[in-house]
C-alpha positions in Angstrom: 102.1 60.3 119.0 102.1 59.7 115.1 106.1 59.0 113.1 106.5 61.7 110.8 106.1 60.7 106.9 109.3 59.5 105.8 111.6 59.6 102.2 112.1 55.9 101.6 115.8 56.9 99.0 118.8 56.8 101.1 119.7 60.5 99.8 116.9 62.5 98.6 119.6 65.4 97.4 118.9 63.7 93.5 116.0 63.8 93.5 115.4 67.1 94.1 117.8 68.1 92.0 115.0 66.9 89.6 111.9 68.4 91.3 113.3 71.3 92.1 110.9 74.2 93.2 108.1 71.0 93.1 110.1 68.6 95.2 108.6 69.9 98.7 104.9 70.1 97.3 105.1 67.1 95.6 106.4 65.0 98.4 103.8 66.4 101.0 101.2 65.5 98.5 102.4 62.0 98.6 102.7 61.4 101.9 99.4 63.5 103.3 101.4 66.3 105.6 102.6 69.6 105.4 106.1 67.3 106.1 107.2 65.0 106.0 112.0 63.7 106.6 114.4 63.1 104.1 117.9 62.6 103.6 120.1 65.5 102.4 123.1 65.7 101.6 123.7 63.1 104.0 121.9 64.6 106.6 118.4 64.2 108.0 116.7 67.5 107.3 112.7 68.0 107.8 111.1 69.8 105.2 107.1 71.7 105.7 105.5 73.6 103.4 101.9 76.1 104.6 101.3 79.0 106.5 101.4 76.9 110.5 104.5 76.3 108.8 106.1 79.4 108.0 104.5 80.8 111.4 107.0 77.7 113.1 109.7 78.5 111.1 110.2 82.1 111.3 109.9 81.8 115.1 113.2 82.6 116.6 112.0 80.6 119.9 111.6 77.7 117.9 114.2 77.6 115.2 117.9 79.2 114.6 119.8 79.8 111.5 123.6 79.4 113.2 124.8 75.6 111.3 121.7 75.6 109.4 122.9 76.7 105.2 124.4 74.1 103.7 128.6 75.2 103.7 128.0 74.8 100.0 125.1 77.7 100.2 127.6 79.9 102.8 130.4 79.4 99.2 128.4 81.1 96.7 124.7 82.8 97.8 125.5 84.4 101.2 129.1 83.9 102.2 130.7 83.1 105.3 129.9 85.3 108.9 126.5 87.4 106.8 123.8 88.1 109.0 121.7 85.2 107.0 123.0 82.8 109.5 123.4 85.5 112.8 120.6 84.7 115.7 119.7 86.6 119.0 121.5 90.1 119.4 123.6 89.6 117.3 121.4 88.9 114.8 119.2 91.6 115.9 121.6 94.7 115.5 123.5 93.5 112.5 120.4 93.3 110.7 119.1 97.2 111.7 121.9 98.1 109.6 120.5 96.7 106.5 116.7 97.6 108.4 118.8 101.6 108.4 119.4 101.6 104.6 115.7 100.7 104.2 114.0 104.2 104.6 111.7 105.4 101.7 114.1 108.1 101.0 116.6 105.2 100.4 114.7 103.2 97.9 113.4 106.6 95.9 116.9 107.3 94.9 117.7 103.6 94.5 114.7 103.5 92.4 115.8 107.2 90.6 119.3 105.8 89.5 117.8 102.5 88.0 115.9 104.4 86.0 117.6 106.9 84.7 120.4 103.7 84.0 118.0 101.7 82.3 117.0 104.5 80.0 119.9 105.5 78.7 119.7 101.6 78.0 117.3 102.1 76.2 118.4 104.9 73.9 121.0 101.8 73.0 118.8 99.0 72.6 116.4 101.2 70.1 119.2 100.1 67.9 120.3 97.0 68.5 118.4 94.2 66.5 117.4 92.0 69.7 117.8 92.8 73.5 118.1 89.3 75.8 115.6 91.9 78.4 117.4 89.5 81.2 121.4 90.3 80.6 120.7 94.1 79.8 118.7 94.7 83.3 121.5 92.8 85.7 124.0 95.3 83.6 121.7 97.8 85.2 120.9 96.5 88.2 124.2 97.0 89.0 125.9 99.8 88.0 122.6 101.7 89.8 123.1 99.0 93.3 127.1 100.6 93.5 125.9 104.3 93.0 123.6 104.2 95.1 125.8 101.9 98.0 128.5 104.3 97.4 130.5 101.4 95.7 133.3 102.8 92.8 132.6 100.7 90.0 134.8 101.7 86.3 133.0 101.3 82.7 135.6 98.2 82.1 134.7 96.4 85.4 130.8 96.6 85.1 130.6 93.4 82.6 132.5 90.9 85.0 130.8 93.1 88.5 127.5 92.1 87.4 128.5 88.4 86.4 130.5 87.6 89.7 127.7 88.8 91.0 124.7 86.7 89.1 127.3 83.7 89.5 126.8 83.4 93.2 123.0 83.0 92.6 123.5 80.8 89.6 125.4 78.6 91.1 123.9 78.4 94.7 122.2 75.2 94.1 124.6 74.1 91.5 127.6 71.2 91.0 129.9 70.4 88.7 131.6 73.5 86.8 128.9 76.5 87.8 129.3 76.0 91.4 133.2 76.6 91.3 132.8 79.8 88.9 130.1 81.0 91.3 132.5 80.1 94.3 135.2 81.8 92.2 132.6 84.9 91.3 132.3 84.9 95.2 136.3 85.3 96.3 136.7 88.4 93.5 134.0 90.4 95.1 134.9 89.9 97.8 138.2 91.0 97.5 137.2 94.1 95.5 135.0 94.9 98.0 137.6 93.9 101.3 139.9 96.2 99.2 136.9 99.1 99.8 136.4 98.9 103.3 140.0 99.1 103.9 140.1 102.2 102.2 137.0 103.3 103.8 138.6 102.9 106.9 142.4 104.8 106.4 140.1 107.6 105.2 141.6 106.9 101.2 138.3 107.0 99.4 135.9 109.1 101.0 132.1 108.0 100.3 129.0 110.0 101.2 127.9 109.2 105.1 125.1 107.2 105.8 125.5 104.8 102.0 125.8 101.3 102.2 129.7 101.5 102.0 130.4 104.1 104.5 127.8 102.4 106.9 129.0 98.8 106.4 132.3 99.8 107.1 131.5 101.5 110.4 129.4 99.7 111.7 129.8 98.2 114.8 128.1 94.8 116.3 126.9 93.6 119.2 130.4 93.4 120.2 131.3 96.7 120.2 133.4 95.8 117.5 133.6 97.0 113.6 133.1 94.1 111.7 136.3 92.0 110.2 136.7 93.4 106.5 135.8 89.9 104.9 132.3 90.1 106.9 131.7 93.6 106.1 132.7 93.0 102.4 129.8 89.8 102.7 127.1 92.6 104.3 128.1 94.4 101.5 127.4 92.2 98.6 124.5 91.4 100.8 122.9 94.2 99.6 124.2 94.1 95.8 124.3 90.8 94.7 120.3 90.5 96.1 119.3 94.0 94.1 120.7 92.1 90.7 118.7 89.0 91.8 115.9 91.3 90.9 117.0 91.1 87.3 114.9 88.1 87.6 112.1 89.3 88.7 111.7 91.8 85.8 112.3 89.1 82.9 109.0 87.3 85.0 107.4 90.8 85.0 107.5 91.4 81.4 107.3 87.7 81.0 104.1 88.7 82.3 102.9 91.0 80.4 103.1 89.6 77.4 101.4 86.1 78.9 98.6 88.2 80.9 96.6 90.3 78.2 94.5 91.1 80.5 95.8 93.1 82.6 97.1 95.9 80.1 93.7 97.5 80.5 93.7 97.7 84.6 97.0 99.1 84.2 95.9 101.6 81.9 92.8 102.7 83.2 92.2 105.5 86.7 92.6 102.6 89.7 96.5 101.9 87.4 98.0 102.5 90.4 96.3 100.1 92.5 96.6 97.7 90.3 100.1 97.8 89.3 101.1 96.8 93.1 98.6 94.3 92.6 99.8 92.7 89.8 103.9 92.9 90.9 102.9 91.0 94.3 100.5 88.3 91.9 103.9 88.3 89.6 105.7 87.9 93.7 103.3 84.9 94.2 102.8 83.2 90.6 106.9 83.0 90.0 110.0 81.3 90.5 112.2 83.0 92.3 114.2 80.7 95.5 112.3 77.4 96.5 113.8 77.1 100.1 115.1 78.8 103.0 116.5 77.1 105.5 117.0 76.7 109.9 117.6 74.3 112.8 115.4 74.0 115.6 116.8 75.0 119.2 114.8 71.9 120.9 111.9 69.6 120.6 108.9 70.8 119.3 106.1 69.4 119.7 104.1 70.4 116.1 100.6 69.3 114.4 100.9 66.4 117.0 104.5 65.3 116.0 107.7 66.0 118.0 110.1 68.1 115.7 113.9 66.7 117.5 115.5 69.2 118.1 118.9 70.7 115.8 117.5 69.3 112.9 117.5 71.2 109.8 114.3 72.2 108.6 113.2 73.8 104.3 110.6 75.7 104.2 108.7 75.5 100.9 108.5 78.9 99.3 107.6 78.1 96.6 105.2 75.8 97.7 103.3 78.4 100.4 102.8 80.7 97.5 100.8 78.1 95.8 99.2 76.5 98.7 95.6 76.8 97.1 94.2 76.4 101.0 95.5 80.3 101.0 95.5 80.8 97.6 91.8 80.7 95.4 93.0 78.4 92.1 97.0 79.3 93.0 98.1 78.8 89.6 95.6 81.1 87.9 97.9 84.9 87.7 95.1 87.3 88.6 96.0 90.2 90.0 92.9 91.0 91.6 93.4 89.1 94.4 95.2 91.4 96.6 92.3 93.1 96.4 91.8 93.9 100.7 94.6 91.2 100.6 95.8 92.2 104.8 99.4 91.6 104.3 99.6 87.7 106.1 103.8 87.9 106.9 103.2 84.2 106.8 100.7 83.1 103.7 103.1 85.2 100.5 106.9 84.6 101.0 108.6 85.2 98.4 111.4 86.9 100.4 110.8 85.0 103.6 108.4 85.8 106.3 107.8 87.5 109.2 108.2 91.0 110.5 111.0 92.4 108.9 113.1 93.4 111.3 112.3 91.0 113.9 112.9 88.1 111.5 115.4 86.8 108.8 112.9 88.4 106.0 114.7 89.6 103.3 115.4 93.4 104.4 115.5 94.0 100.3 112.1 92.9 100.1 110.6 97.1 99.7 113.5 97.8 97.2 112.3 94.4 95.0 108.6 95.5 95.3 109.9 99.9 94.5 112.3 98.3 91.4 109.5 96.2 90.1 107.5 98.7 90.3 109.9 100.5 88.2 109.8 97.7 85.9 106.5 97.9 85.3 105.4 101.7 84.7 108.4 102.3 81.9 107.7 99.0 80.4 103.4 100.1 79.6 104.3 103.7 79.1 107.9 104.5 78.6 109.0 102.6 75.6 107.1 99.3 73.5 108.8 96.6 71.6 108.1 93.7 70.3 108.7 90.2 71.7 110.0 87.1 68.7 108.7 84.0 68.6 111.7 81.9 70.8 111.2 79.8 73.8 109.2 81.3 77.2 108.3 78.2 78.9 109.7 78.5 82.5 111.3 75.4 84.0 110.4 74.4 87.6 113.5 72.4 87.5 116.3 74.4 87.4 117.1 76.7 90.4 117.4 79.2 90.3 114.7 79.6 87.3 113.8 81.8 84.0 112.3 82.4 80.9 114.4 80.0 78.5 114.9 82.7 76.2 115.9 85.0 79.0 113.2 87.0 77.3 113.9 88.6 74.4 112.7 91.9 72.5 113.3 93.6 69.8 112.5 96.6 67.4 112.7 99.1 70.4 111.0 102.4 70.8 110.6 105.2 72.7 107.1 106.1 73.9 106.9 110.0 72.4 105.1 112.8 75.8 102.3 113.8 74.8 102.1 117.4 74.4 101.0 119.2 76.7 98.1 121.9 76.2 
């Protein structure tokens, strides 16, 4: 049985921070294997890429989530006690709570609310010299998702709530002040939502039955008990925070439109709805969202001739799998047409996780992400016109999470006039 390739460095975390999204793929290439072993955050870790690795990673018989995510991620990105760290029946029951909110009607309502807020902002943009799309879209999504979730959001609190949710994302992999800023943002947000949970349970705050806030506040877990107030707050934030994170994909949609002008004609053509779906999926495949996901092995596993030891932490390369030349022809090229006839392999396109939405740890908000991206694409190409002034549109793969350096600045924003009927 062959030895697992191993990094010689005593601690590879600095290398990971320097190489960012390319870290796993770079070293898999060096070792000429789809896995290697390294010490990360002082713990021996297996790092894997590719479809077969994803199938192992999202098989609950082999991998678990308990104790997988580093504490610094729990204290910033995920929160302590959330669905991401659960396994077995407890995960199944909690995941069904999330999936009950992901109905076509629920998603359509969030899209409608987002479009309404976007149009309000568009009126303001027409009077502005420059608009940073990323900054504006964060607020748009925060307003919309709070309205959708039944979470009261005072006008004077919009900016702070938006920045707290965004800080959890930007500070997840950071060190130093940015990390502690993310922790402060999470603490502030959990206190805000926790108070609302208690008000709903005490009857002091009336929210619509079926709304996210009501659903989480009244949810009974696998043990038959309501969620602890703190855990309930974490789970509400696990709906708000990922939706605000879609602001990055909104920015990537605009970036792709600007960089790939050959896509504009099909988006205006006879099959524009079908092409819009391909375009959005190609943005999700090509652009960097989250770099990897974490799990632990339940038992010793024999995989492709290697013996993988029980309880070892495993990192799956999400970005690298989406750019795997064995899965995607010419993977660095932006070609929406590649999704024509695509059968939806849940282990090859994994920007938000793999496997089944209901049974595995695939992001329950993935359908929301796609719907909001398609809405954005339609608004940018049909409801408004704008200029893209000179700016730094480079995207560094060493920064996690990644974003165009400028945040994507637009200027001279105009409404597109409606074509008169008749």
